C-alpha positions in Angstrom: -19.3 7.9 -0.6 -18.9 8.9 -4.2 -19.8 7.0 -7.4 -16.3 5.9 -7.8 -17.0 3.1 -5.5 -18.8 1.3 -8.4 -15.4 0.5 -9.8 -14.3 -1.2 -6.6 -14.1 -5.0 -6.2 -17.6 -6.5 -6.2 -18.0 -9.7 -4.3 -21.0 -12.0 -4.7 -21.7 -14.4 -1.9 -24.2 -17.2 -2.4 -24.1 -18.5 1.1 -26.3 -21.5 1.7 -26.4 -23.4 5.1 -26.6 -26.7 3.3 -23.1 -26.4 1.8 -19.7 -26.6 3.3 -18.0 -24.3 0.9 -17.7 -20.6 0.3 -19.1 -19.9 -3.2 -17.5 -18.1 -6.1 -16.3 -14.5 -5.9 -17.1 -13.2 -9.4 -17.7 -9.9 -11.2 -20.9 -7.9 -10.9 -21.2 -8.0 -14.7 -21.3 -11.8 -14.6 -23.8 -11.6 -11.8 -26.3 -9.4 -13.6 -26.5 -11.8 -16.5 -27.2 -14.9 -14.6 -28.9 -14.0 -11.3 -31.9 -12.0 -10.2 -30.9 -9.0 -8.1 -34.2 -9.2 -6.2 -32.9 -12.3 -4.4 -30.0 -10.5 -2.9 -29.4 -7.7 -0.3 -26.7 -5.2 -1.4 -24.2 -4.3 1.3 -21.7 -1.5 0.8 -18.8 -2.2 3.2 -16.3 0.7 2.9 -16.8 0.8 -0.9 -16.8 -2.9 -1.4 -20.1 -4.4 -2.6 -21.5 -7.7 -1.3 -24.6 -9.3 -2.8 -25.9 -11.6 -0.1 -28.9 -14.0 -0.5 -31.9 -13.0 1.6 -32.4 -16.6 2.5 -29.1 -16.5 4.5 -30.8 -14.4 7.2 -34.3 -15.6 6.8 -33.5 -19.3 7.2 -31.8 -18.6 10.5 -34.2 -16.0 11.9 -35.1 -18.5 14.7 -31.5 -19.4 15.5 -30.3 -15.8 15.4 -33.4 -14.0 16.4 -31.6 -11.5 18.6 -29.1 -10.4 16.0 -29.5 -7.2 14.0 -29.3 -8.8 10.6 -32.4 -11.0 11.1 -34.4 -7.9 12.2 -35.0 -6.2 8.9 -36.9 -3.3 10.6 -33.8 -2.4 12.6 -31.5 -3.0 9.7 -33.3 -0.3 7.7 -31.2 2.4 9.6 -28.3 1.5 7.4 -30.3 1.6 4.1 -29.6 4.3 1.6 -32.7 5.0 -0.6 -30.7 6.7 -3.4 -28.2 3.9 -3.9 -30.5 1.1 -2.7 -27.8 -0.3 -0.6 -27.1 -1.1 3.1 -24.1 1.1 3.9 -22.2 -0.2 6.9 -18.9 1.4 8.0 -17.1 -1.7 9.3 -14.1 -3.7 8.0 -14.8 -6.0 5.1 -12.9 -8.7 6.9 -15.3 -8.5 9.9 -18.3 -8.5 7.6 -17.1 -11.7 5.9 -16.7 -13.3 9.3 -20.3 -12.3 10.1 -21.5 -13.9 6.9 -19.5 -17.0 7.7 -21.1 -17.0 11.2 -24.6 -17.1 9.6 -23.6 -19.8 7.2 -21.8 -22.2 9.5 -23.0 -21.1 13.0 -19.3 -20.8 13.9 -17.6 -17.6 14.9 -13.8 -17.3 14.2 -11.4 -14.5 15.1 -9.8 -12.8 12.1 -6.0 -13.0 12.1 -5.4 -9.3 11.3 -8.1 -7.7 13.4 -7.7 -6.9 17.1 -9.9 -9.2 19.2 -11.3 -6.3 21.3 -12.3 -4.3 18.3 -13.8 -7.4 16.7 -15.9 -8.1 19.8 -17.0 -4.5 20.0 -18.2 -4.5 16.4 -20.1 -7.8 16.9 -21.8 -6.3 20.0 -23.1 -3.5 17.9 -25.0 -6.0 15.7 -26.2 -8.0 18.8 -24.1 -11.1 17.9 -23.2 -13.3 20.8 -19.4 -13.5 21.2 -19.4 -16.3 23.8 -18.9 -18.9 21.1 -16.0 -17.0 19.5 -13.2 -19.5 18.7 -10.1 -17.5 19.6 -7.9 -20.5 18.7 -8.5 -20.0 15.0 -6.0 -17.2 14.7 -4.5 -17.7 11.3 -5.8 -18.9 7.9 -3.3 -20.7 5.7 -4.0 -21.5 2.1 -2.7 -24.8 0.5 -3.2 -26.5 -2.8 -5.8 -29.1 -3.5 -3.5 -32.1 -3.9 -2.6 -33.9 -0.7 1.2 -34.3 -1.5 1.5 -30.6 -2.5 -0.4 -29.7 0.7 2.3 -31.4 2.9 5.2 -30.0 0.8 3.7 -26.4 1.0 3.2 -26.6 4.8 6.6 -28.0 5.4 8.4 -25.4 3.3 6.4 -22.3 4.0 5.5 -22.8 7.7 8.5 -23.9 9.8 6.3 -23.8 12.9 4.0 -26.6 11.7 6.0 -29.5 13.1 9.5 -30.5 14.2 10.5 -31.8 10.7 9.5 -28.5 9.1 11.8 -26.7 11.6 14.7 -29.0 10.7 14.0 -28.5 7.0 13.9 -24.7 7.4 17.3 -24.7 9.2 18.9 -26.9 6.5 17.6 -24.6 3.7 18.8 -21.5 5.5 22.3 -23.1 6.2 22.7 -24.1 2.6 21.8 -20.6 1.4 24.2 -19.1 4.0 27.0 -21.4 2.9 26.4 -20.5 -0.7 26.7 -16.8 0.2 29.9 -17.4 2.2 31.5 -18.9 -0.9 31.1 -15.5 -2.5 33.3 -13.9 0.2 35.9 -16.7 -0.2 36.3 -15.8 -3.8 37.3 -12.3 -2.9 40.3 -13.3 -0.7 42.8 -14.0 -3.4 45.8 -11.7 -3.9 47.2 -11.2 -7.4 50.7 -9.6 -7.2 50.5 -8.2 -10.8 47.4 -6.0 -10.6 46.7 -3.1 -8.4 43.4 -1.3 -8.8 44.0 1.0 -5.9 46.6 3.2 -7.7 45.0 2.8 -11.2 44.5 6.3 -12.6 40.8 5.9 -13.6 40.7 9.4 -15.1 43.4 8.7 -17.8 42.7 5.0 -17.9 46.3 4.0 -17.4 47.4 0.4 -17.0 47.8 -0.8 -13.5 51.4 -0.7 -12.1 53.1 -3.4 -10.2 51.7 -3.9 -6.7 49.4 -6.1 -4.7 45.6 -5.8 -4.4 42.7 -7.9 -3.5 40.7 -8.8 -6.5 38.3 -11.6 -7.4 39.5 -15.1 -7.9 37.2 -17.6 -9.7 37.9 -21.2 -8.8 37.9 -23.7 -11.7 35.4 -26.5 -11.9 37.7 -29.1 -10.4 38.2 -27.2 -7.1 36.4 -28.3 -4.0 34.8 -24.9 -3.5 33.3 -24.9 -6.9 31.9 -28.4 -6.3 30.3 -27.3 -3.0 28.9 -24.3 -4.7 27.4 -26.5 -7.4 25.8 -28.8 -4.8 24.3 -25.7 -3.0 22.8 -24.6 -6.4 21.3 -28.1 -7.0 19.7 -28.0 -3.5 18.4 -24.5 -4.1 16.9 -25.4 -7.5 15.1 -28.4 -6.0 13.7 -26.3 -3.1 12.5 -23.5 -5.5 10.8 -26.0 -7.8 9.0 -27.6 -4.9 7.9 -24.2 -3.7 6.5 -23.3 -7.1 4.7 -26.6 -7.6 3.2 -26.6 -4.1 2.1 -23.0 -3.9 -1.7 -22.5 -4.1 -1.3 -19.3 -6.0 1.6 -18.4 -8.3 0.6 -14.8 -8.3 0.8 -14.5 -4.5 4.1 -16.4 -4.6 5.8 -14.3 -7.2 4.5 -11.0 -5.7 5.9 -11.8 -2.2 9.1 -13.7 -1.5 9.1 -15.9 -4.6 10.7 -13.2 -6.8 13.7 -13.3 -4.5 14.0 -17.1 -4.7 13.9 -17.2 -8.5 16.2 -14.2 -8.9 18.8 -15.7 -6.6 18.6 -19.0 -8.4 19.0 -17.4 -11.8 22.0 -15.4 -10.9 23.6 -18.3 -9.2 23.0 -20.6 -12.2 24.5 -18.0 -14.6 27.6 -17.8 -12.4 28.0 -21.6 -12.3 27.6 -21.8 -16.0 30.2 -19.1 -16.8 32.8 -20.7 -14.4 31.9 -24.3 -15.3 32.3 -23.8 -19.0 35.3 -21.5 -18.7 34.0 -19.1 -21.4 35.5 -15.6 -21.5 35.5 -12.8 -24.0 38.1 -13.1 -26.8 40.0 -10.1 -25.4 40.5 -12.0 -22.1 42.1 -15.0 -23.8 45.4 -13.2 -24.1 47.7 -12.3 -21.3 45.8 -9.5 -19.4 49.0 -8.1 -18.0 51.1 -7.4 -21.1 48.4 -6.4 -23.5 46.0 -3.5 -23.8 43.0 -5.7 -23.2 43.3 -5.6 -19.4 40.4 -3.1 -19.0 38.0 -5.4 -20.9 39.1 -8.4 -18.9 38.6 -6.6 -15.6 35.2 -5.4 -16.7 34.2 -9.0 -17.5 35.4 -10.1 -14.1 33.4 -7.4 -12.4 30.2 -8.5 -14.2 30.8 -12.0 -13.0 31.4 -10.7 -9.5 28.1 -8.8 -9.5 26.2 -12.0 -10.7 28.0 -13.8 -7.9 26.9 -11.3 -5.3 23.3 -11.1 -6.3 22.7 -14.7 -5.1 22.6 -13.3 -1.6 19.2 -11.9 -2.3 17.8 -15.3 -1.3 18.8 -14.6 2.3 15.7 -12.4 2.5 13.5 -15.5 3.1 15.6 -16.8 6.0 16.3 -13.5 7.9 13.0 -12.9 9.6 13.3 -9.1 10.4 14.2 -8.4 6.8 11.4 -10.8 5.6 8.8 -9.0 7.7 10.1 -5.6 6.5 9.8 -6.6 2.8 6.3 -8.1 3.4 5.3 -4.9 5.1 6.6 -2.9 2.1 4.5 -5.1 -0.2 1.4 -4.7 1.9 2.0 -0.9 1.9 2.8 -0.7 -1.8 0.3 2.1 -2.3 1.8 4.3 0.3 5.3 3.5 -1.0 4.3 4.5 -4.5 2.8 7.7 -3.3 6.0 8.4 -1.4 8.2 7.8 -4.4 6.0 10.0 -6.6 6.2 12.9 -4.0 10.0 12.6 -3.8 10.4 12.5 -7.5 8.2 15.6 -7.8 10.2 17.5 -5.2 13.5 16.5 -6.9 12.2 17.3 -10.4 11.1 20.8 -9.3 13.7 21.9 -6.7 16.9 20.3 -8.2 16.8 22.3 -11.5 15.9 25.4 -9.5 18.9 25.1 -7.2 21.1 24.4 -10.2 20.0 27.5 -12.0 20.5 29.7 -8.9 23.9 28.2 -8.2 25.0 28.5 -11.9 24.1 32.2 -11.9 26.0 32.7 -8.6 29.1 30.9 -9.9 29.0 33.0 -13.1 28.8 36.2 -11.2 31.7 35.2 -8.9 33.9 34.1 -11.8 34.1 37.7 -13.1 35.4 38.9 -9.7 38.2 37.9 -7.4 35.8 36.0 -5.2 36.3 32.4 -6.5 33.6 30.0 -5.3 34.4 26.9 -3.3 35.2 23.8 -5.2 32.4 22.0 -3.2 29.7 24.2 -4.6 27.0 22.8 -7.0 28.4 23.0 -10.5 26.4 20.4 -12.4 22.8 19.2 -12.5 23.9 15.8 -11.1 25.4 17.7 -8.1 22.0 19.4 -7.5 20.1 16.0 -7.6 22.8 14.5 -5.3 22.6 17.3 -2.8 18.8 17.4 -2.8 18.4 13.7 -2.1 20.8 14.1 0.8 18.6 16.9 2.1 15.4 14.9 1.7 16.9 11.9 3.5 18.3 14.3 6.2 21.8 12.9 5.9 23.9 15.9 4.5 27.5 14.7 4.1 28.8 18.2 3.5 30.8 17.2 0.4 28.5 19.3 -1.8 26.5 22.3 -0.7 25.1 25.5 -2.2 26.9 28.9 -1.9 24.1 31.3 -2.6 21.7 32.4 0.1 18.6 31.7 -2.0 19.6 28.1 -2.7 20.3 27.6 1.0 16.9 29.0 1.9 15.3 26.5 -0.6 17.3 23.7 1.0 16.0 24.8 4.5 12.4 24.5 3.2 13.0 21.1 1.6 14.4 19.5 4.7 11.4 19.9 7.0 9.0 19.2 4.1 10.8 15.9 3.5 10.4 14.9 7.2 6.6 15.5 7.0 6.4 13.5 3.8 8.4 10.6 5.1 6.5 10.3 8.4 3.2 9.5 6.8 4.0 6.3 4.9 6.7 5.1 7.4 4.0 4.9 10.2 1.9 2.7 7.9 4.9 0.5 7.1 5.8 0.2 10.8 2.2 -0.9 11.7 2.3 -3.6 9.0 5.7 -4.7 10.3 4.4 -5.1 13.8 1.3 -6.9 12.5 3.5 -9.4 10.7 5.5 -10.1 13.8 2.4 -10.6 15.9 0.9 -13.0 13.4 4.2 -15.0 13.4 4.2 -15.1 17.2 0.7 -16.4 17.3 1.6 -19.1 14.9 4.6 -20.1 17.1 2.5 -20.3 20.2 -0.3 -22.5 18.9 0.6 -24.0 15.5 -1.8 -26.8 16.0 -4.8 -24.4 15.9 -3.9 -23.0 12.5 -6.8 -23.3 10.0 -5.7 -24.6 6.6 -7.9 -23.6 3.6 -7.7 -25.1 0.1 -7.6 -23.2 -3.1 -9.7 -24.5 -6.0 -7.3 -23.8 -8.8 -9.8 -24.9 -11.5 -12.3 -22.2 -10.6 -10.2 -19.4 -9.4 -11.1 -16.1 -10.9 -8.7 -13.3 -11.6 -10.1 -9.9 -10.8 -8.2 -6.6 -10.6 -4.9 -8.4 -10.9 -5.6 -10.3 -7.7 -6.5 -14.0 -7.2 -9.6 -14.5 -5.2 -10.3 -17.7 -3.3 -13.2 -19.5 -4.9 -14.1 -22.8 -3.2 -12.6 -23.1 0.3 -12.6 -26.2 2.4 -11.4 -26.5 6.0 -8.8 -29.2 5.9 -7.0 -28.6 9.2 -7.6 -32.1 10.4 -6.6 -33.6 7.1 -3.3 -31.8 7.1 -2.4 -32.9 10.7 -3.6 -36.4 9.9 -1.3 -36.6 6.9 1.6 -35.3 8.9 1.2 -37.8 11.6 0.8 -40.6 9.0 4.3 -39.7 7.6 5.6 -39.6 11.2 7.0 -36.1 10.9 4.8 -34.5 13.5 
């Protein structure tokens, strides 16, 4: 490992057997100013540093006398004299479960680690796996307030009880109804305007015919009233999700951004139609004046706002939801993929354009006139190259010179190799999300609920770390039964 690991996240665990909480996760700079480093053992777990109190292992030497961590003479095999750290190549999630085992004498299975690999790792450290609680499969974080805990569980976890399933179906049906109203607004026929035969090159006025264009219902229509009621339900649901979420950062970096975006566009659409405001050019008769283009442009903008509300369906379509969550979990791989594609396009597209321009110039002086589908502009070169990278190739634009074709032949297999690397990671994250959901469906009563302490949460490396964690599984189920919704 290189010295760059010192810039990694540094976690400090003050694990004491007399407490029921996991202590703060704070920065190493804060640690050095308030604590003595001699009281801690430094573990380097795949570049992530853990400062663990020596008393955590010493106080339990009798109870865990057969484990490797209580036998310091055997633990020395992992010690690096230069760094003065215990370097262990295991998953940080497994190491945190081991620390939790020494603190609480309870061994839980991590949700995103395969059980066989977890047991195999524990056997290497001579930890008895007979007491492994395989029912604790998933850890869910809720807020500290009891009312917000119940709201968060009911809205975010439809498998928690029967009432949460019914509530999930109601929310999904309201969102689907709101999206269907968008399609209804596109089924109106205006006999005076025809956009199909409008000469967009010369910007001529539409001639007399029939065409399907958008029709915006006024505020007194039943469809507009239903649409407004759907918006009110959606706003209430989104506000409850924001108030009950234990971490606003985690909410807005996952599915929350789709909820808020859909509500904003839906609200703007209702405001425009409800108030009846239009540009001054559209106040006149759009058929017999020269302002028809401005009026149609305004209508198109409203149509786009109306269509963007469908983005909220992401939450309720589970395959799409898991796919987006897997993209978020694999954001580093996605960013690398985008950078590689942009580099290839920035390098090869101008090269193909220069070669094709020279070829067209040479052919223009002779009787051999090049095909009209050849690459004539830089935008054609970018368009053709993105089709080659995505292995689509419509054939509407293609190079004429042999050198440009040879470059395209090299770009196509290169793009396949580049795409295969991040796609495998995204696929594995997608399968993992589906497996976690299936485990929650099978045994929802065994889910472990953990509480965020919002007052002491520390922001580190743009990520919220859980500070004080309390196991409130029984409290959640007790409150659900008290309200007779379980």
